[in-house]
N, C-alpha and C positions, 0 to 999 in steps of 0.2 A: 182652181181645181178643187173638186169636192173630195172629201175623205170618204172612203168606203166604210160602212158600219160593219163591225165584226160582232154580230149578235148570233150566237149559236142556236140552232133550232132545237127545241126541247122535244122529248119523246112523247108519243101518244099516251104512254103509261103515266107520265107526269100529269097530263090533263085529266085522265080518268081518276087518278088519285085525288086531285084537287076537288073534283065534282063529288065523288063518293064521300070524301072527308067532310066536305061542306054540308052535304045532306045529313050524314050521321051526326055531325055536331049540332045541327039545328033540331033534329028530331029526338035524339037520345040524350045528348049531354046538356044542352041549354035548359031544358025543364028541371033537371036535377041540381045543376050548379051553374048559375047565370054567369059567374066570372069566368070559369073555364070554358063554358059554352061560347061566350062572346069572343074570348081569345082565340079559340080554335077555329071558330067561324071566320074571324078576320084573317087568320093565318091561311086557311084554305082558299079564301076569296082572293088574297094576294097571290097565291100560287096560280090560281086560274087566270088572273090578269097577266101574270108573267108569261103563261103559256100562250095567251092571245097575242101579246106583244111579240113573242117569238114567232108566231105564225105570220104576223104582219110583215116583219122585217127579215124573215128567213130567205136565204138565197134560193134561186131556182135550182141550181146545181151545187149542193154543198161540197166543199173540198175536204176530203178525208185523207 
């Protein structure tokens, strides 16, 4: 018997934040300070990956 995955679906705002943060980090922060630019770019990229995983494994009818 398979266990059911309990992965909570993340909000659309989470994905939008990750995309906007990623773009701002590359365009504005990385040219000025490469260490912070790389760190924030990596952080927002990981947020985007988490949002994509959440979309993949999200239940059709979430239980609230």
